[in-house]
N, C-alpha and C positions, 0 to 999 in steps of 0.2 A: 057904863061906860060902853058904848061900842066900838065896833073892831077898826075902825077908822082912827077912832080918839088913841085908843092904846097902839096904834101904829105911828102915829104922832109923837106919841110919848117913846116911843120904843127909839126910833130916830134919832130924836135928840138926845139919848145917852148911854145906844149900842152902836160897835162898828159897823162902817159901811161895809162892808167884807162880810157880817154876818147874814146870809144870804136867807130871806123867806121866801115861800113858795104865793103863790097866786096873783092876781094883780091886784086883790085888798086880800092881807094875810088874816090869817082866823086864828080863834085863841081854841084851844079844846080844853075843856073845862070837867066836863065827867065822861066816866063809859063804863059798857056795862059787855060782858061779852068779847066780840068783834067790833062792838059799835060805837061810837064817841058821839058827843055831843058838843057842839063850843057855845060862845060867850051871846050869840044872838038867839040859841035855841035850834039853830040846824042839826038835824043827826045825820051821821055818815057811816059806810060801811068802810072800816081801815083795813087798807091793801098796804100798807107800807109800815103801820107797826112801829111807830116811834125810829124811822132805821132799821128795823128787823130785832128791835129790842123788845118791846113787849113778845115774845115769844109763844106766849098762853095765851094771853087778851087779856082783858081788864075787869077786875071786881073778882078774882078767883077765890072762893071760899078759902081753901087748902094753904094758900101761899097767904091770904090776908093776916090769919088765924095765928100762924107761923111768927111774921112778924111782931102782931099785936101782942104776944105771949113774951118777947122778946123785949121789944118796949116795956112789958109791964114792967120787969126783972128791973128797970130803971138801967141799964149799961145799955147803951150805943156803940161805947168805943170803949178800947183801950189800948192798943195799939198794940204791934206786933212784938215788944218787949215783954210782954206777956203772954203766958199759953190761952190761946181761943178754942176752944172746945169746938164750936161750928166752926171752925175755920182749918181745924186736921179733920174732922170728919167729912167736909165736903174735898176738902184734898184727897183723902183717902180714894174717893168715889171717883174724882178726874182721874188718879193718878189709873185705877183701875180697869176707868173703860176710855183710857187714851192707847192701851197697848203698845205702850214706849217701857220695854225693860228698864228694870228698877227707875222709874219714875220718881220726878218730887216736881213739887207744885210751888212756884211763889205770885202771891195775890196781888192785884195793884187796882187801881179804880177808872182805869178804859181799858180799848183796844191799843188807842194811842202808847200810853204808857205800859200799855203787854208790850208791844214789839220794842220801845226804848229799851225794855230789859232783856230781851231775847239778843238785842244788837250788841249788847252789855257783852251778855254772858261767851257769846258766839267768839267776838273780837278779844275778849282776854283769852279765852279758851287757845284760840288758832295764833294770837298773840300778833294780829294782822288787823288793821282796818280798810280793806279792801272788800266792798262787798257786791253780790251778783241779785239784780232784781231784775223783775218783769218788766215788760215795756207796757204803755198803759195801766199800771198799777194804780196802787193807794193805799197807805200805811197806816196815815195819819196825820195831824198838823202841827207836830212838835217839830223841831229841828232837826233831830235825828231823822224822824220818822218823814219828813216831804223830803229832805236828801235821796231815799229811797224811790218815794213815790213819781214811776212814770209816766206823769200826766200834768199835762202844761197846766190846766183849770185849777188844777189843784196845788202846785207846787210854785209858792210866792220868792224863793231866794235861790240861788246860786249857789251861796254858802253852804259848807255841809263838815260834819265832823267823822264824814268816812269818805273813801273813795269807790265809789259806784260806778258799776258798767250793766246795761240793759240788755236781755235777751228776748230774742223772738217764740211767739208760741200762744200766746195767753190770748190772743184777740183776734182769730178766727177769719170774723168777716168780712174785714179790709187789710187783711193779711193776704202779700205778694203771694204765700202759697194756699190759698184759699180752697182752692181747685182741686188740689191732688188729693188721692184716697189716704187715709188714717194713716197708714202705715209708711209711706211716701213723705205726708207731712209730716210728723214725729223727726223722722229722719231729716230733712232738711232743718230741723231747728234744735235737732242734737248737734249736727256739723256746727252748725253758726256758734250754740252752747262751746263748744270747743276752741272754735275760732275766736270764738271774745275772749275766754279763757287764754289761750295762746300770745293772743296777739296787742291785749289792753292789759293785760296787769302782770304782774312777776310770779306768777303762780302759787303763792305764798296765802291765797284768798282766805275769808273766815268763813264765809257762807252764802248760800241762794235765798232768799227770802220769796216766798210767792203767797199767792191767793189761788185756792184749789178751782172757786170759782168770781173773778173780779166784783167786788159789789161795785164801789164809784165806775168802775170803767164801763159797769153796764150791763152786770152779771154774763162777761165774757169767759169763754173758758175754750183751752185746747181740748183735742181728742183725750177720753180715758189713755192711761197709758204715760202720756207724755211724761210725768212727774217723773216714771220708773224710770224709763230711760234716760231723761236729765240725771236722776241717781246714781245711775253707776260708771257715770263720766263724773260726779261730784267724788263719787267714793276712790276714783282714778289718785284723786289730787288733792284726798283728806279731808276736801270743803264738807261741810256740816250745810244743812236742808231744814230752811226752818218753814211749816206751814201757817200762813198766817188764815186761823181757823172766826177771825173773829165776827163774820157774816154765816160761815160754811158749817157753822157747829153744831152740835146736839138736834142732829136727824133732822136738821131742816132739809136738806137735799134729795129727802126721802131713802133712800138704795142706800146709805150710810149713814152712820154716825158724823162719821168726820166726812168732809168733803174731800180731803186726802188719802180717805178709802179707794174712790174710784179708781186710782191710780196703780192698785195695789203695792204702794210702798208704805212703810211707816218711819216718818221724819225722826229728825235726831230731837227736834223740840215742835211744839204748837203753840200759839198765841189764842188767845179765848177770851171775850166779853162780850158785850148785847146782850142775844137771848138769855145769858145765863141767869141773869136778873129780873129775868121781866120786870125791868126796869128800875131796879135798882143801881148804880154803881159801884159794877166788879169789873175787873180785867185779870188776866194772868197767862201764865208761865206754865207749861206743862213739858219737861225734860226729862234727859237722861239724869241718872244722879249725877254723872262723870263732866257734863254740861252746867249741869245745874250747880256745883259745885267748885266751879271754876275761879272767883271772885276770891282774891286775895287781902280782900279787906272789908271793916264792919259793913254792915246795910241793915236799913230796915224798911217798913212800909209805914207811914205812919196812920193814913187811911184805910190801906189796902186790903181786905180782907175781914173789914172790923165785924163784928157781931151781927150786926144787923143783917148788911150786906151778903153775908154768908149762911143765915139762917136763909133768907128771901132763896139766895142761891138753891141752896140742898130742898129746900119745898119744890123750887120748880125742877129741878133735874125729878124729883120724887113724884112730880104729878104727870111731866113729860113720860117717864120714862113706866106709871103706873097704868095710866093711859094710850099709851102705843101711840104718840101723835107722832113717832115716824113714821109710823103707817097708814095713819091719815094725812100725812104730808104724800105719801106717793101716790094715793088715791084723788086727792083733791088735787094735786098737781094734774095728774093726769088730763082729769078734765078740762082744766083751766088753759093748757098748754094745746088739747085738743079744741078747745071752743076757740084760741087767739089762731089759730091756723083756719082754721075755718074764714076766721075775718080776713085773713090775710089773703084766701084764695078769691075773695071778696073787692077788699079792697088792694090795690097794688104797694100802696104807701106804707103797707107794715111790711117792710121787708124782710125781714128777720125777726123769728120766735124761737129765743134760747131759751136754757137753762136746767133745773132740775127740785122736782120735788116742789117747795112752796117758794121757790127763789125763780120766778122767770120774767122774760124780759122781751121788751118790743121793740124794734128799731126802727125809726120814722124816717124815708128817703123819698127822694123825688124818683118820683117812677122815671122819669125821661132818661136820667143817668144816674142813678144809684147814687146821689151825693145826698149826705144828711141836711137834714131838714128840722132843726131844733124849731122854728118858728110855729110850724104844724105839731111840733109834740109837744111846747106849753099850750097851743089853744085844745090838744086833744086833752091834757090833763085839767086845764080848769074846763072844760066841757064835763068830765067827769066830777070832777068836783059839784058842778053845779046841778051833778043829777044825784048827788049823795054817795061818794066814791072816792076817797083817797087812795089816791096812789103817788109811788115816786117816780123820778126823773134823773139820768144819769147820763153815761159815755163820754168821751172823749170830747163829742160837740155835743154836745147838750141832745142829742139825737134819742134817748133811748128812755122809755115808759119801764120803770121798776116794780116790781108787782113780788109783795113780800107776806102776806098776813098772817096775822097767827095762827099758827096749828093744830088749833082747836076748828079751823074754820068748816060750817057745814058743806053738804053739797045741794041745800038749797041756795045757803051766801056763794057760792061759787057759780050758781047758774046767774041768782039775780046781777053780782061785778060781769059776768060776760054780756049779758043784755043792756047794761048800763053803757060795758065799752065799745057794743055794735048801735050801738044809737047816736052811740058822741063820734063814731067813724062816719056815719051821716051826714054829718053836719058839713063833711070834706066835697059833699057834691054839691 
């Protein structure tokens, strides 16, 4: 069956809002290392990794063997009404890695569900439904997480279970304060945070939730130290701080294991998902015991933290740590960033190169006035695909190319990708 035939069937039974990449969408049917093959036999170097989810790559023997052993036991699911050894072992490791004092962990099936759980804990703990979020943010597709998403393209409803106010600082490239030095930029954003609290809330806000690097928003972020300065204000009011690590966790940013560590602050809670399972569905919250134990009623998770997903996640973390993939993210990320900046020197359409480690973005603009250029962005994404490279797209205006390859990326593969990107930009001339 061709991709065109499969796409026709997809359109007949799937929602219209379930967006697909490329003029002619593809089916990925196999993978090995950092490469995948589509249903028509074409091979690609994968620089988006299932939206940062296949963090280690494809067909990793150590992870596959751990999963096979669990499958061989005949137990894929028991639910959280029973003890789950792998869940406990994984929670112990994540609690240790989190740096949060007296940490406890609750497992879910996705980042959306993790953020929903974190909102529940924070609002229950503070007895308030008021929440602060960042402009240009994305936290999921559910009713509650859409409410705290500050990105019009992904916010389908104005109805909300929480009272949300948005603050400045996470998208610097188009900020009115973009040209200020870091310290002054942080100061005006802190002033904005304080003003938002004082003028648009009753003061008893439950939490601020923020992505250290905004994912769907186009891998944008404020200067290092921004959230440490925010935390000082939050602490004055007793407001909790939740770091959404769904995309930035597990060493992907290179210099730190968690994205928030670049800001020199320990949050009250962190949410996680994506790369933890290397393709298996798992997410969760790690938080201080006082916050995690805020619920005053029974609860459980039918599928969250099941034996199969936690086995895969435990093997993924062990592989990541044993092979020091965080250090590899630093080296390969620097190689890619340098290469992209070289391309931007030659092509003014590449208005901004940003990100950390193996979480990099290229914002595409119209050089004459720096306005977003989503049409050229789509063309470049298609051109790289035609040459054998899969990359993502995002940003508030759909004009940001997102690159987040598996953390096992090699130097040769990074060079290959840069060559393809450079050749794709040549088509603009």
